[in-house]
C-alpha positions as CSV (number, residue, x, y, z in Angstrom):
1,M,-200.6,91.5,-128.2
2,N,-199.2,91.3,-131.7
3,P,-199.4,94.9,-133.2
4,A,-200.8,93.5,-136.5
5,L,-203.7,91.7,-134.5
6,L,-204.3,94.8,-132.6
7,L,-204.7,96.8,-135.8
8,A,-206.9,94.0,-137.3
9,S,-209.0,94.0,-134.1
10,R,-209.4,97.8,-134.1
11,L,-210.3,98.1,-138.0
12,S,-212.8,95.2,-137.7
13,A,-214.4,96.7,-134.7
14,L,-214.8,99.9,-136.6
15,I,-216.4,98.2,-139.5
16,L,-218.6,96.1,-137.1
17,A,-219.8,99.2,-135.4
18,V,-221.0,100.9,-138.6
19,A,-222.5,97.5,-139.9
20,V,-224.5,96.8,-136.8
21,A,-225.8,100.3,-136.7
22,V,-227.0,100.1,-140.3
23,H,-228.3,96.4,-139.8
24,L,-230.3,97.6,-136.7
25,A,-231.6,100.6,-138.6
26,V,-232.9,98.5,-141.4
27,I,-234.5,96.2,-138.9
28,I,-236.1,99.0,-137.1
29,H,-237.4,100.6,-140.4
30,A,-238.8,97.3,-141.6
31,V,-240.7,96.5,-138.4
32,R,-242.2,100.0,-138.2
33,N,-243.4,99.8,-141.7
34,G,-244.9,96.2,-141.2
35,L,-242.7,94.3,-143.6
36,T,-242.9,90.6,-143.4
37,A,-240.1,88.2,-143.5
38,S,-241.1,87.2,-147.1
39,A,-241.1,90.9,-148.1
40,L,-237.8,91.5,-146.7
41,L,-236.4,88.4,-148.5
42,A,-237.9,89.7,-151.8
43,R,-236.1,93.0,-151.3
44,T,-232.8,91.2,-150.8
45,E,-233.1,88.8,-153.6
46,G,-230.5,89.8,-156.3
47,N,-229.6,93.0,-154.5
48,W,-225.9,93.4,-155.0
49,A,-225.8,96.3,-152.3
50,F,-227.2,93.8,-149.7
51,L,-224.7,91.0,-150.8
52,I,-221.7,93.3,-150.6
53,F,-222.7,95.0,-147.3
54,Y,-223.2,91.6,-145.5
55,C,-220.2,90.0,-147.0
56,I,-218.1,92.8,-145.5
57,F,-220.1,92.5,-142.2
58,V,-219.4,88.7,-142.2
59,L,-215.6,89.3,-142.9
60,A,-215.2,91.7,-140.2
61,A,-217.0,89.4,-137.6
62,A,-214.7,86.6,-139.0
63,V,-211.5,88.6,-138.2
64,H,-212.8,90.3,-135.1
65,A,-214.2,87.4,-133.1
66,P,-211.3,84.9,-133.1
67,I,-208.8,87.7,-132.1
68,G,-211.0,88.5,-128.9
69,L,-211.6,84.8,-128.2
70,R,-207.7,84.4,-128.6
71,L,-207.2,87.2,-125.8
72,V,-210.0,85.6,-123.5
73,L,-208.5,82.1,-123.8
74,S,-205.0,83.4,-123.2
75,E,-206.0,85.4,-120.1
76,W,-208.5,83.1,-118.6
77,F,-207.0,79.6,-119.3
78,G,-203.4,80.4,-120.3
79,W,-204.2,78.6,-123.7
80,E,-201.5,80.0,-126.1
81,G,-199.1,78.8,-128.7
82,R,-199.3,77.5,-132.3
83,L,-202.1,74.9,-131.7
84,A,-204.3,77.7,-130.2
85,D,-203.5,80.1,-133.1
86,R,-204.1,77.2,-135.6
87,L,-207.6,76.4,-134.2
88,L,-208.6,80.0,-134.0
89,V,-207.6,80.5,-137.7
90,A,-209.9,77.5,-138.4
91,F,-212.7,79.0,-136.4
92,A,-212.2,82.3,-138.5
93,I,-212.4,80.3,-141.5
94,L,-215.5,78.4,-140.4
95,L,-217.2,81.8,-139.2
96,A,-216.4,83.3,-142.8
97,A,-217.7,80.3,-144.7
98,L,-220.9,80.0,-142.8
99,G,-221.6,83.8,-142.9
100,L,-220.9,84.1,-146.6
101,R,-223.0,81.1,-147.3
102,A,-225.9,82.6,-145.5
103,A,-225.4,85.9,-147.2
104,L,-225.4,84.4,-150.6
105,A,-228.4,82.1,-149.9
106,V,-230.5,85.2,-149.0
107,F,-229.2,86.9,-152.1
108,L,-230.1,84.1,-154.3
109,A,-233.4,83.3,-152.5
């Protein structure tokens, strides 16, 4: 694997590990305290910390997933080359756009 992609994969994995742990801790805390979906949305509306956290989370996922998918497609199907790379970059952009849109929608709810 390309050293830059390997580094990006490892760094994004590190960010995702922390983000997933924080996300799950927040969900567990909310469920145990009986918060409803509307109460959670009320807490996230206009909350800049929420927006920044989830934007970082989304961008890490948008970097990490296509790199892993690239390896799987290469190993399992021999799918490599410029076309594969371009399609995976498009997939990364799509993931980032949809995730950032969702985070912004919750922030502005």
